[in-house]
KENUDO-357697 format. One record per residue (C-alpha): x, y, z. Coordinates in pm, whole numbers, plus 50000, padded with zeros to 5 digits. Example, Ala and Ser with C-alpha at 12.3 -4.5 7.8 and 13.67 -1.06 7.14 Angstrom:
// KENUDO-357697
X | Y | Z
51230 | 49550 | 50780
51367 | 49894 | 50714
// end
This chain:
// KENUDO-357697
X | Y | Z
52046 | 50162 | 48712
51914 | 50384 | 48991
51917 | 50689 | 48836
51789 | 50528 | 48521
51467 | 50374 | 48726
51404 | 50717 | 48897
51420 | 50893 | 48524
51204 | 50654 | 48386
50897 | 50668 | 48609
50601 | 50704 | 48404
50794 | 50593 | 48111
50705 | 50894 | 47903
50964 | 50954 | 47644
51116 | 50606 | 47668
51245 | 50464 | 47334
51036 | 50173 | 47226
51357 | 49943 | 47239
51371 | 50001 | 47612
51005 | 49932 | 47675
51044 | 49572 | 47513
50854 | 49383 | 47262
50514 | 49531 | 47340
50594 | 49908 | 47301
50211 | 49967 | 47296
50162 | 49821 | 47636
50340 | 50062 | 47871
50222 | 50325 | 48140
50093 | 50573 | 47857
49832 | 50320 | 47785
49732 | 50239 | 48164
49734 | 50594 | 48260
49569 | 50758 | 47921
49827 | 51054 | 47937
49894 | 51306 | 47644
50201 | 51479 | 47580
50495 | 51483 | 47834
50557 | 51862 | 47813
50180 | 51904 | 47898
50186 | 51659 | 48159
50511 | 51838 | 48328
50349 | 52165 | 48332
49996 | 52060 | 48491
50181 | 51840 | 48738
50407 | 52128 | 48856
50091 | 52379 | 48900
49909 | 52108 | 49035
50193 | 52018 | 49307
50237 | 52382 | 49378
49866 | 52439 | 49439
49849 | 52092 | 49620
50132 | 52209 | 49880
49932 | 52544 | 49967
49651 | 52348 | 50009
49800 | 52084 | 50212
49995 | 52320 | 50413
49708 | 52528 | 50515
49515 | 52210 | 50609
49806 | 52092 | 50839
49818 | 52417 | 51025
49444 | 52403 | 51079
49481 | 52045 | 51208
49749 | 52149 | 51444
49533 | 52412 | 51589
49761 | 52710 | 51396
49517 | 52957 | 51244
49695 | 53163 | 50963
49678 | 53534 | 50944
49528 | 53535 | 50588
49335 | 53200 | 50551
49357 | 53043 | 50186
48995 | 52920 | 50193
49092 | 52629 | 49964
48886 | 52370 | 50180
48550 | 52433 | 50338
48597 | 52477 | 50718
48311 | 52237 | 50793
48502 | 51959 | 50628
48827 | 52067 | 50798
48632 | 52042 | 51145
48520 | 51684 | 51066
48853 | 51580 | 50940
49017 | 51707 | 51272
48741 | 51518 | 51456
48844 | 51185 | 51260
49195 | 51229 | 51333
49147 | 51248 | 51697
49037 | 50869 | 51625
49305 | 50782 | 51402
49432 | 50476 | 51621
49082 | 50305 | 51599
49037 | 50033 | 51377
48716 | 50112 | 51238
48862 | 50442 | 51079
48697 | 50518 | 50776
48965 | 50589 | 50531
48733 | 50643 | 50235
48531 | 50909 | 50429
48862 | 51071 | 50551
48976 | 51107 | 50179
48676 | 51283 | 50088
48681 | 51519 | 50394
49042 | 51614 | 50290
48961 | 51691 | 49921
49145 | 51366 | 49808
49430 | 51460 | 50013
49414 | 51175 | 50274
49785 | 51053 | 50247
49945 | 51394 | 50304
49718 | 51499 | 50581
49739 | 51170 | 50757
50117 | 51142 | 50727
50164 | 51513 | 50870
49924 | 51422 | 51151
50116 | 51110 | 51244
50479 | 51270 | 51218
50356 | 51536 | 51451
50188 | 51290 | 51676
50495 | 51082 | 51698
50706 | 51348 | 51762
50904 | 51271 | 51471
50933 | 51627 | 51320
51094 | 51764 | 51639
51293 | 51433 | 51676
51427 | 51449 | 51337
51440 | 51832 | 51328
51257 | 51803 | 50981
51142 | 52104 | 50813
50759 | 52138 | 50759
50789 | 52283 | 50417
51023 | 52019 | 50306
50794 | 51756 | 50471
50514 | 51874 | 50288
50672 | 51877 | 49955
50817 | 51528 | 49989
50446 | 51390 | 50088
50299 | 51576 | 49825
50536 | 51419 | 49566
50450 | 51063 | 49714
50090 | 51121 | 49683
50087 | 51225 | 49343
50290 | 50967 | 49212
50014 | 50728 | 49290
49796 | 50679 | 48999
49447 | 50788 | 49085
49273 | 50609 | 48812
49398 | 50264 | 48961
49080 | 50123 | 49154
49285 | 49974 | 49410
49686 | 50080 | 49420
49620 | 50437 | 49484
49706 | 50701 | 49743
49391 | 50595 | 49950
49535 | 50261 | 49961
49859 | 50383 | 50080
49690 | 50588 | 50321
49473 | 50289 | 50452
49788 | 50084 | 50474
49983 | 50382 | 50682
49661 | 50399 | 50930
49666 | 50045 | 50993
50051 | 50052 | 51045
49987 | 50334 | 51280
49755 | 50109 | 51478
50005 | 49820 | 51481
50288 | 50043 | 51598
50076 | 50093 | 51903
50045 | 49706 | 51983
50177 | 49706 | 52365
50395 | 49393 | 52270
50576 | 49604 | 52019
50547 | 49988 | 52107
50754 | 50016 | 52400
51057 | 49859 | 52211
51010 | 50103 | 51902
51271 | 50406 | 51826
51172 | 50734 | 51668
51366 | 50575 | 51380
51156 | 50274 | 51397
50850 | 50452 | 51366
50952 | 50700 | 51124
51055 | 50416 | 50889
50734 | 50217 | 50945
50521 | 50531 | 50844
50736 | 50623 | 50556
50733 | 50235 | 50419
50368 | 50209 | 50470
50286 | 50535 | 50275
50508 | 50481 | 49981
50512 | 50110 | 49935
50326 | 50110 | 49629
50422 | 50420 | 49473
50376 | 50476 | 49112
50201 | 50132 | 49102
50094 | 50091 | 48720
49781 | 49886 | 48797
49928 | 49558 | 48662
50112 | 49287 | 48820
50482 | 49145 | 48778
50378 | 48885 | 48516
50227 | 49113 | 48314
50549 | 49328 | 48308
50753 | 49023 | 48243
50544 | 48866 | 47967
50546 | 49211 | 47792
50921 | 49241 | 47852
50853 | 49590 | 48018
51173 | 49781 | 48106
51140 | 49744 | 48485
51120 | 49378 | 48444
51437 | 49380 | 48269
51596 | 49618 | 48501
51532 | 49428 | 48815
51586 | 49091 | 48628
51223 | 48946 | 48704
51289 | 48984 | 49074
51030 | 49183 | 49297
51001 | 49412 | 48996
50733 | 49640 | 49136
50850 | 49654 | 49505
51215 | 49726 | 49390
51060 | 50011 | 49161
50844 | 50139 | 49469
51132 | 50153 | 49657
51385 | 50320 | 49393
51095 | 50577 | 49338
51092 | 50659 | 49718
51446 | 50702 | 49750
51456 | 50917 | 49429
51206 | 51157 | 49580
51356 | 51152 | 49901
51680 | 51281 | 49756
51472 | 51513 | 49528
51286 | 51683 | 49832
51607 | 51697 | 50046
51397 | 51595 | 50344
51687 | 51411 | 50524
51971 | 51619 | 50380
52059 | 51775 | 50707
52096 | 51391 | 50861
52440 | 51233 | 50872
52525 | 51061 | 50528
52573 | 50725 | 50715
52235 | 50779 | 50883
52031 | 50868 | 50548
52199 | 50560 | 50367
52092 | 50327 | 50650
51745 | 50507 | 50633
51741 | 50428 | 50257
51843 | 50063 | 50281
51598 | 49994 | 50573
51306 | 50152 | 50365
51397 | 49922 | 50085
51402 | 49583 | 50303
51065 | 49694 | 50447
50901 | 49770 | 50084
51061 | 49446 | 49947
50886 | 49233 | 50214
50564 | 49347 | 50079
50626 | 49113 | 49773
50340 | 48863 | 49823
50533 | 48581 | 49651
50783 | 48600 | 49961
50493 | 48523 | 50189
50568 | 48176 | 50302
50938 | 48300 | 50366
50827 | 48559 | 50608
50554 | 48328 | 50744
50785 | 48053 | 50831
51041 | 48262 | 50986
50765 | 48426 | 51220
50637 | 48082 | 51331
50978 | 47963 | 51383
51061 | 48268 | 51603
50736 | 48239 | 51798
50798 | 47864 | 51848
51138 | 47903 | 51959
51022 | 48228 | 52153
51357 | 48376 | 52058
51238 | 48720 | 51950
51465 | 48976 | 52131
51292 | 49332 | 52070
51598 | 49506 | 52239
51796 | 49411 | 51901
51736 | 49621 | 51608
51740 | 49336 | 51368
51453 | 49151 | 51526
51257 | 49513 | 51556
51297 | 49541 | 51187
51179 | 49188 | 51123
50863 | 49262 | 51318
50836 | 49616 | 51124
50866 | 49376 | 50806
50586 | 49184 | 50936
50366 | 49458 | 51037
50386 | 49629 | 50708
50279 | 49297 | 50549
49972 | 49275 | 50772
49881 | 49630 | 50718
49922 | 49577 | 50316
49658 | 49278 | 50320
49447 | 49399 | 50627
49140 | 49465 | 50407
48976 | 49143 | 50479
49009 | 49227 | 50848
48842 | 49580 | 50838
48442 | 49603 | 50899
48238 | 49465 | 50629
48137 | 49772 | 50473
48493 | 49879 | 50411
48641 | 49542 | 50329
48379 | 49458 | 50055
48459 | 49802 | 49904
48840 | 49725 | 49900
48756 | 49374 | 49756
48564 | 49515 | 49477
48830 | 49762 | 49399
49129 | 49497 | 49397
48917 | 49266 | 49154
48827 | 49558 | 48942
49203 | 49608 | 48883
49234 | 49261 | 48835
48979 | 49251 | 48562
49126 | 49569 | 48375
49438 | 49365 | 48356
49250 | 49063 | 48214
49082 | 49289 | 47968
49424 | 49432 | 47855
49549 | 49092 | 47846
49247 | 48982 | 47621
49271 | 49289 | 47383
49659 | 49215 | 47302
49587 | 48839 | 47289
49804 | 48741 | 47591
49750 | 48476 | 47815
49477 | 48599 | 48093
49670 | 48590 | 48415
49518 | 48403 | 48729
49200 | 48572 | 48893
49189 | 48831 | 48615
48942 | 48659 | 48391
48588 | 48840 | 48491
48401 | 48553 | 48327
48562 | 48263 | 48553
48691 | 48450 | 48877
48407 | 48593 | 49082
48486 | 48852 | 49370
48368 | 48617 | 49621
48570 | 48332 | 49507
48861 | 48522 | 49477
48820 | 48672 | 49822
48744 | 48355 | 49988
49084 | 48198 | 49839
49279 | 48507 | 49951
49130 | 48498 | 50316
49201 | 48111 | 50338
49537 | 48088 | 50204
49715 | 48411 | 50263
49523 | 48631 | 50527
49428 | 48404 | 50793
49774 | 48199 | 50823
49951 | 48555 | 50847
49731 | 48713 | 51086
49690 | 48416 | 51320
50073 | 48436 | 51349
50025 | 48814 | 51422
49784 | 48734 | 51692
50016 | 48491 | 51871
50296 | 48774 | 51866
50072 | 49035 | 52030
49939 | 48790 | 52274
49593 | 48797 | 52134
49554 | 49186 | 52182
49221 | 49351 | 52159
49301 | 49450 | 51808
49424 | 49140 | 51674
49101 | 48932 | 51840
48895 | 49202 | 51662
49071 | 49167 | 51332
49047 | 48788 | 51336
48661 | 48845 | 51398
48607 | 49052 | 51120
48785 | 48815 | 50924
48593 | 48544 | 51018
48262 | 48734 | 50938
48380 | 48864 | 50604
48467 | 48536 | 50505
48150 | 48403 | 50624
47956 | 48696 | 50410
48138 | 48592 | 50085
48071 | 48248 | 50108
47695 | 48323 | 50150
47735 | 48527 | 49829
47931 | 48270 | 49667
47639 | 48001 | 49731
47388 | 48245 | 49625
47586 | 48267 | 49297
47603 | 47903 | 49264
47242 | 47842 | 49343
47152 | 48070 | 49031
47382 | 47843 | 48812
47340 | 47500 | 48975
47499 | 47321 | 49272
47802 | 47418 | 49485
48076 | 47185 | 49658
48227 | 47236 | 49971
48568 | 47272 | 49792
48423 | 47565 | 49595
48342 | 47723 | 49924
48699 | 47754 | 50007
48792 | 47954 | 49692
49009 | 47830 | 49388
49270 | 47597 | 49425
49304 | 47308 | 49672
49675 | 47343 | 49805
49800 | 47628 | 49994
50127 | 47674 | 49800
49963 | 47681 | 49467
49702 | 47914 | 49613
49970 | 48161 | 49730
50157 | 48166 | 49387
49808 | 48248 | 49234
49716 | 48505 | 49474
50100 | 48636 | 49449
50076 | 48639 | 49068
49754 | 48838 | 49078
49872 | 49086 | 49330
// end
């Protein structure tokens, strides 16, 4: 099954009977691709050229000037990118600007810098060429046409993870392995995301839903795809077999934790630990659990960013929802929750998301960090952004008629129901 999953990434050339009862609704439709041979050739050329560009950029970012510069990126842009990386631990880091300054290569450039900053290249004796090759593979396996689940989102989550790894209550206990796992999981947590959610894959009888028996379908695919690329690149081939197996399993545990349908499970466990005050971060098991929580926070931290960035992410994720809704309508399927552009407005979706999913998690994260300055800043942004969306929702309703207090809390009235709805959409 594992090899089948890796080989079926992108689904090009998969027989109709393996794609389910809706063979016309597959990644080819979502990605608008052409012939597999042509794609393969173009991708190989793009990957080779991208690798050369990334390697050149990374050397410059580390202060190494090559003897024969490739001039594939403008030196002024590289200078600005270097300046931004000096502030990569700041919460107001603008990933959209950084992506433009790196010519769309934010994920690779960011990971190279963070691996170097955290001393992971030296500690694990990683080969720079192989590391670049692996990161290029990861970045290219994100779908650039997805408004939200793309490589920029992965870079944004990675930058947030870096900030969380620096939290004093956590940082002093982390080992180099913990840090590498956290960064790798953040970078690859949504790799090869098709731009539709799990219920869509299930109701179209997609082969991934069948493969993973309708359980954490996308998260399992992200994990298995990541392991496939790790093995293909041979990034960790020089490490002991037992260690690489452990890394693969821990990556899986981290990525699977991002399944929003497991939100209550992790939140309840975190609350219990904090109530009992029994977290022992000297123990690998407790550190791993907090890495899971950190990754979950990083994955949904958009409402905790400054308004300008938070609003852009909100519009992107809702655009992806609406695209799925349009697909479902086109093929006469039931439109999924939050995916009907005529009924589900961006403000109402965001208010519900913040109220029932983001706020509960980040309040507990703040308790864990001892209300650190970063946690207080995130909660402050969250409150401000929620007020902004409520204001926009009120304005929308004023144009249409009256608005009730319940409507200002977003769709749904029960937290469990809302969690399920948001989980289905995400």
